[in-house]
C-alpha positions as CSV (number, residue, x, y, z in Angstrom):
1,X,187.4,38.5,66.7
2,X,190.6,39.8,67.7
3,X,190.7,42.6,70.4
4,X,193.7,44.6,71.8
5,X,193.4,47.3,74.5
6,X,195.8,50.3,74.8
7,X,195.7,52.9,77.5
8,X,195.2,56.5,76.6
9,X,195.4,59.6,78.8
10,X,194.0,59.4,82.1
11,X,190.8,57.1,82.0
12,X,190.8,57.0,78.0
13,X,190.9,53.4,76.5
14,X,191.5,52.5,73.0
15,X,190.3,49.2,71.6
16,X,191.3,47.9,68.2
17,X,189.0,45.1,67.3
18,X,189.0,43.0,64.0
19,X,186.0,40.7,63.0
20,X,187.0,38.0,60.4
21,X,185.9,38.5,56.8
22,X,184.1,34.9,57.1
23,X,181.8,36.3,59.6
24,X,180.7,39.2,57.7
25,X,180.4,37.2,54.4
26,X,178.5,34.6,55.9
27,X,175.8,37.0,57.3
28,X,175.8,39.0,54.1
29,X,175.2,35.7,52.1
30,X,172.5,34.7,54.3
31,X,170.5,38.1,54.2
32,X,170.9,38.0,50.5
33,X,169.5,34.6,50.4
34,X,166.7,35.4,52.5
35,X,165.7,38.4,50.4
36,X,164.9,36.1,47.0
37,X,161.2,35.4,47.9
38,X,160.4,39.1,48.3
39,X,162.4,40.6,45.5
40,X,160.8,41.7,42.5
41,X,163.1,42.4,39.5
42,X,162.0,43.0,35.7
43,X,162.8,39.8,33.7
44,X,162.8,37.2,36.5
45,X,160.0,35.2,37.9
46,X,159.1,36.1,41.8
47,X,161.5,33.9,44.1
48,X,163.8,33.0,40.8
49,X,166.1,36.2,41.2
50,X,169.8,35.0,41.2
51,X,171.8,35.8,44.3
52,X,174.2,37.3,42.0
53,X,171.7,39.7,40.8
54,X,170.4,40.8,44.1
55,X,174.0,41.1,45.2
56,X,175.1,43.2,42.4
57,X,171.9,45.4,43.4
58,X,171.5,45.3,47.0
59,X,175.0,43.9,48.3
60,X,176.5,47.2,49.3
61,X,173.6,48.1,51.4
62,X,173.3,44.8,53.1
63,X,177.0,44.9,53.8
64,X,176.6,48.4,55.5
65,X,173.8,47.0,57.8
66,X,175.7,43.9,58.6
67,X,178.9,45.9,59.4
68,X,177.0,48.8,61.4
69,X,175.4,45.8,63.9
70,X,179.0,43.9,63.8
71,X,180.4,46.8,65.2
72,X,178.0,47.4,68.1
73,X,177.8,43.5,68.7
74,X,181.6,43.1,68.6
75,X,182.2,46.2,70.8
76,X,179.8,45.1,73.5
77,X,181.3,41.5,73.4
78,X,184.8,43.1,73.6
79,X,184.0,45.3,76.6
80,X,182.8,41.9,78.5
81,X,185.9,40.3,77.3
82,X,188.2,42.8,78.6
83,X,186.0,43.6,81.8
84,X,185.7,47.3,80.9
85,X,183.1,49.7,81.7
86,X,182.7,52.9,79.6
87,X,181.9,56.3,80.7
88,X,179.6,57.7,77.5
89,X,179.5,56.8,74.2
90,X,182.6,55.6,72.2
91,X,184.3,57.2,69.2
92,X,184.2,54.8,66.3
93,X,187.0,54.9,63.5
94,X,186.7,52.2,60.9
95,X,190.0,51.5,59.5
96,X,188.8,48.8,56.9
97,X,185.3,48.5,56.0
98,X,185.1,46.5,52.4
99,X,183.2,43.4,51.6
100,X,185.4,40.3,51.5
101,X,188.0,42.1,53.9
102,X,188.2,41.6,57.7
103,X,186.3,44.5,59.3
104,X,188.8,46.5,61.5
105,X,187.9,49.6,63.6
106,X,189.1,51.5,66.6
107,X,186.9,52.4,69.4
108,X,188.2,55.3,71.8
109,X,186.3,55.9,75.0
110,X,186.7,56.7,78.7
111,X,186.2,53.9,81.5
112,X,185.0,54.4,84.9
113,X,187.9,53.3,86.8
114,X,187.6,51.2,90.2
115,X,188.4,53.2,93.1
116,X,189.1,52.5,96.6
117,X,187.8,55.1,99.0
118,X,190.0,56.6,102.0
119,X,188.6,55.3,105.3
120,X,185.8,57.3,106.5
121,X,187.2,57.1,110.2
122,X,190.4,59.2,109.1
123,X,188.0,62.0,108.3
124,X,187.8,65.1,111.0
125,X,184.8,67.5,110.7
126,X,183.9,70.3,112.7
127,X,180.2,70.9,113.0
128,X,178.9,74.3,114.0
129,X,176.3,74.2,116.6
130,X,174.1,77.5,117.2
131,X,170.8,78.6,118.7
132,X,168.1,81.3,117.8
133,X,168.2,83.6,120.6
134,X,165.6,86.2,121.9
135,X,168.1,88.8,120.4
136,X,168.3,87.5,117.0
137,X,164.7,87.6,117.0
138,X,164.8,91.0,118.0
139,X,167.3,91.8,115.0
140,X,165.1,90.2,112.6
141,X,162.2,92.2,113.6
142,X,164.4,95.4,113.2
143,X,165.4,94.1,109.6
144,X,161.5,93.7,108.9
145,X,160.8,97.2,110.3
146,X,163.5,98.9,107.8
147,X,162.3,96.8,105.1
148,X,158.9,98.7,105.5
149,X,160.2,102.3,106.3
150,X,158.1,105.0,105.4
151,X,159.6,108.3,104.3
152,X,158.6,111.8,105.5
153,X,159.7,115.0,103.6
154,X,161.8,117.3,105.8
155,X,162.6,120.9,105.4
156,X,166.0,120.9,106.7
157,X,169.7,119.9,106.0
158,X,170.1,116.1,105.3
159,X,171.4,113.9,108.0
160,X,173.0,110.6,108.0
161,X,170.2,108.0,107.2
162,X,168.2,110.5,105.4
163,X,167.3,109.9,101.8
164,X,168.2,112.6,99.3
165,X,166.8,112.9,95.8
166,X,169.1,114.5,93.7
167,X,170.0,115.3,90.1
168,X,173.9,115.1,89.4
169,X,176.3,115.7,86.3
170,X,179.5,114.0,86.4
171,X,182.6,115.3,84.3
172,X,186.4,114.2,84.3
173,X,188.7,117.1,83.3
174,X,185.6,119.0,82.2
175,X,184.3,116.3,80.0
176,X,181.3,114.1,80.6
177,X,181.6,110.3,80.8
178,X,179.0,107.7,80.2
179,X,177.0,106.7,83.4
180,X,178.1,110.0,85.0
181,X,174.7,111.8,85.0
182,X,171.1,111.0,86.6
183,X,168.0,112.8,87.3
184,X,165.9,112.7,90.5
185,X,167.9,109.7,91.8
186,X,167.1,108.7,95.4
187,X,170.3,108.2,97.8
188,X,170.1,107.2,101.2
189,X,172.9,108.5,103.0
190,X,175.1,105.9,104.6
191,X,173.8,103.1,102.6
192,X,176.9,102.7,100.6
193,X,175.1,102.5,97.4
194,X,177.1,105.2,95.6
195,X,181.0,105.4,95.2
196,X,183.0,106.0,98.4
197,X,183.2,109.7,99.7
198,X,180.0,110.5,97.6
199,X,177.1,110.0,100.2
200,X,179.0,111.9,102.8
201,X,179.1,115.0,101.0
202,X,175.4,115.1,100.9
203,X,175.0,115.7,104.4
204,X,174.1,119.5,105.2
205,X,172.6,120.0,101.8
206,X,168.7,121.1,101.8
207,X,166.0,121.1,99.1
208,X,166.8,122.9,96.3
209,X,170.5,123.4,97.1
210,X,172.9,123.3,94.3
211,X,176.5,122.4,94.8
212,X,179.6,120.7,93.2
213,X,181.4,117.9,95.0
214,X,184.6,115.9,93.9
215,X,185.0,112.1,94.3
216,X,187.9,110.1,93.3
217,X,186.9,106.7,91.6
218,X,188.6,103.7,93.1
219,X,191.8,102.2,91.4
220,X,189.9,99.1,91.0
221,X,186.8,100.6,89.4
222,X,185.3,98.1,87.1
223,X,185.3,100.7,84.2
224,X,189.2,101.0,83.5
225,X,188.9,104.3,81.8
226,X,187.7,105.9,85.2
227,X,189.8,103.9,87.3
228,X,191.8,106.0,89.8
229,X,190.3,109.3,88.0
230,X,188.8,112.2,90.2
231,X,185.4,113.3,89.0
232,X,183.3,116.4,89.6
233,X,179.4,116.4,90.2
234,X,177.2,119.0,89.6
235,X,174.4,118.3,92.2
236,X,171.0,119.6,92.7
237,X,169.0,118.6,95.6
238,X,165.1,117.7,94.8
239,X,164.1,116.3,98.1
240,X,165.2,115.5,101.6
241,X,163.3,112.7,103.5
242,X,163.7,111.6,106.9
243,X,163.0,107.6,107.8
244,X,160.1,106.5,110.1
245,X,160.1,102.8,111.2
246,X,156.6,101.0,112.0
247,X,156.0,100.5,115.6
248,X,155.8,96.7,116.5
249,X,152.1,96.5,117.4
250,X,148.9,94.8,115.9
251,X,148.8,96.4,112.7
252,X,152.4,95.6,112.2
253,X,152.2,91.9,113.1
254,X,149.1,91.5,110.4
255,X,151.3,92.6,107.8
256,X,152.9,88.9,108.4
257,X,150.0,87.2,108.4
258,X,149.4,87.1,111.9
259,X,145.7,87.3,111.8
260,X,144.9,88.3,115.3
261,X,147.7,90.6,115.1
262,X,149.3,89.2,118.5
263,X,153.0,90.5,118.6
264,X,154.1,87.3,120.7
265,X,152.7,85.0,117.9
266,X,154.7,87.0,115.4
267,X,157.8,86.6,117.3
268,X,157.0,83.0,117.6
269,X,156.5,82.7,113.8
270,X,159.6,84.4,113.1
271,X,161.7,82.2,115.4
272,X,160.2,79.1,114.0
273,X,161.5,80.4,110.5
274,X,164.7,81.3,111.7
275,X,165.4,77.9,113.3
276,X,164.5,76.2,110.1
277,X,166.9,78.4,108.1
278,X,169.6,77.7,110.8
279,X,169.0,73.8,110.7
280,X,169.5,74.1,106.7
281,X,172.5,76.3,107.2
282,X,174.0,73.9,109.4
283,X,173.5,71.1,107.1
284,X,174.6,72.8,104.1
285,X,177.7,73.9,105.8
286,X,178.3,70.2,107.1
287,X,177.6,68.9,103.7
288,X,180.2,71.4,102.4
289,X,182.9,70.2,104.6
290,X,182.0,66.7,104.1
291,X,182.5,67.4,100.2
292,X,185.5,69.1,100.4
293,X,187.3,66.3,102.3
294,X,186.0,63.6,100.1
295,X,187.7,65.4,97.1
296,X,190.7,65.9,99.1
297,X,191.4,62.5,100.5
298,X,190.1,60.5,97.4
299,X,192.0,60.9,94.1
300,X,189.6,60.3,91.4
301,X,190.3,60.6,87.5
302,X,187.4,62.1,85.9
303,X,186.5,60.9,82.6
304,X,186.9,63.6,79.7
305,X,183.8,62.7,77.9
306,X,181.7,62.7,81.0
307,X,183.2,66.3,82.0
308,X,182.3,67.6,78.5
309,X,178.8,66.6,78.8
310,X,178.7,68.1,82.3
311,X,180.2,71.3,81.0
312,X,177.6,71.5,78.2
313,X,174.9,70.8,80.8
314,X,176.3,73.7,83.2
315,X,176.4,75.9,80.0
316,X,173.0,75.4,79.0
317,X,171.8,76.0,82.4
318,X,173.6,79.2,83.0
319,X,172.1,80.3,79.5
320,X,168.8,79.7,80.6
321,X,169.1,81.8,83.9
322,X,171.0,84.7,82.0
323,X,167.8,84.7,79.5
324,X,170.0,83.3,76.5
325,X,173.5,84.9,77.2
326,X,175.8,82.2,76.7
327,X,179.2,81.7,78.5
328,X,182.2,80.2,77.0
329,X,182.3,76.4,77.6
330,X,185.8,76.8,78.9
331,X,184.7,78.7,81.8
332,X,182.9,75.4,83.3
333,X,185.8,73.4,83.1
334,X,186.7,73.4,86.7
335,X,183.1,73.1,88.1
336,X,182.2,70.0,85.8
337,X,185.5,68.4,86.8
338,X,184.4,68.7,90.5
339,X,181.1,67.6,89.8
340,X,182.0,64.3,87.9
341,X,184.6,63.5,90.5
342,X,182.0,63.9,93.4
343,X,179.5,61.8,91.4
344,X,182.0,58.9,91.1
345,X,182.7,59.2,94.9
346,X,179.1,59.3,95.9
347,X,178.4,56.3,93.8
348,X,180.9,54.4,95.7
349,X,179.8,55.6,99.0
350,X,176.1,54.7,97.9
351,X,177.0,51.3,97.5
352,X,178.8,51.0,101.0
353,X,176.1,53.1,102.9
354,X,173.2,51.1,101.4
355,X,170.7,54.3,101.9
356,X,167.3,54.6,100.3
357,X,165.0,57.3,100.9
358,X,161.6,56.2,101.9
359,X,158.4,58.1,100.9
360,X,157.7,59.5,104.2
361,X,161.1,61.4,103.9
362,X,160.3,62.5,100.3
363,X,156.9,63.7,101.5
364,X,158.4,65.7,104.6
365,X,161.2,67.3,102.3
366,X,158.7,68.5,99.8
367,X,156.6,69.9,102.8
368,X,159.4,71.7,104.4
369,X,160.2,73.2,101.0
370,X,156.5,74.3,100.5
371,X,156.9,76.5,103.7
372,X,158.6,79.1,101.9
373,X,155.9,79.7,99.2
374,X,152.7,81.6,99.6
375,X,150.5,78.4,98.6
376,X,152.1,75.5,100.1
377,X,149.1,72.9,98.9
378,X,149.7,74.0,95.2
379,X,153.4,73.8,95.7
380,X,153.1,70.2,97.2
381,X,150.6,69.2,94.2
382,X,153.0,70.5,91.6
383,X,156.0,68.5,92.8
384,X,153.8,65.3,93.1
385,X,152.4,65.6,89.5
386,X,156.1,65.9,88.0
387,X,158.1,62.9,88.1
388,X,161.1,64.7,87.1
389,X,160.7,67.2,90.3
390,X,160.2,63.9,92.6
391,X,163.4,62.1,91.5
392,X,165.1,65.4,91.9
393,X,164.2,65.3,95.6
394,X,164.9,61.8,95.9
395,X,168.6,62.4,94.5
396,X,168.9,65.3,97.0
397,X,167.7,62.8,99.8
398,X,170.1,60.1,98.9
399,X,173.1,62.6,99.2
400,X,172.0,63.8,102.4
401,X,171.4,60.2,103.7
402,X,175.1,59.5,102.4
403,X,176.6,62.7,104.1
404,X,174.8,61.7,107.4
405,X,176.3,58.1,106.9
406,X,179.9,59.6,106.5
407,X,179.3,62.0,109.3
408,X,178.4,58.9,111.4
409,X,181.7,57.1,110.9
410,X,183.9,60.3,111.1
411,X,185.2,62.2,113.9
412,X,183.2,65.0,114.5
413,X,183.9,68.2,116.8
414,X,181.0,70.5,117.6
415,X,181.9,74.1,117.5
416,X,179.8,76.7,119.1
417,X,178.8,79.7,117.0
418,X,176.0,82.1,116.7
419,X,173.1,82.7,114.3
420,X,174.5,85.8,112.8
421,X,177.8,84.2,112.2
422,X,176.6,81.4,110.6
423,X,174.1,83.0,108.4
424,X,176.8,85.3,107.2
């Protein structure tokens, strides 16, 4: 067998392989001979069919089978001989494939290159440090109160913070435009849900008032035919309501699952949840910074075939999330390339770190995840009943352990921040 290797672009390699005709012929003849005892052809006794007759009828088929097997076996042997590690399946192009002739073909594929990682000790990482304060808990309670606002109808002019239900019809130069009209639409003044300048002009209006307001569309408005133009809206007020926040009392606490209605228990539960969120956010922030430095300090060539596979996987995932709407494959090139490079780096780090998650780690991670669901026990049961989900958890844990290993060897500076700053 003759083998030559050419380097293509990036990680691409081209193997040119020639298998001698004698090797092919011997295997074909051997198989034709072994068929004599089983072949039945009219005019010949069983086991007495001449090999030449068998060859005439089945020779091409046997040759195709032998050639296919020879390509697989010779390609595998060539990889071993040339010490190449393919990334993905090869593209095979047969140049000569005729009985009696040498079998010549070209295999084009990407390889996993050997890389030398930059020293971990050279990495400098800033780690955010924060605590959940009493004021943070108080702010969260205010947020929860606002989520349970009750609205009371008012017989007065609308003020900042009020909810005004309106019907409106918009025109530009006297011509109605798409999306410019609506009936009985609730608008909270000051919420910023409407275009700039719209909500402020609702102040001072009362129920049954009719008026007209002018509002310019922003220059960067998503609908280009409206961007920068001034619209006039005919407004009719249907209802004015003022907000009423619930009191933080026993009844309020019970709505969050505090059975005895103790406000202190509610605050403790909220703080516990916030601390868990904070811990997760710090870990995510730290992981992001480590990943950025790993990609920056380690120049890695991403095999094109593997990038293509990742692009298709991302396209499929996006289509599933978007209920069948498929984005162009090229839009995933950058993200897919980044993921493949990171995968190669993490693979090398895993060898150096030699980390393996324990079953206790897997159990703890799943139980922590379950706390965000209404039925934690059912969540845990679901995960332990699905091997794919368990492998996903294990893979995430391996990544986290590698990140911890990198952090332990890097220069880390703790930077104080606040809960609000970090969560935003």
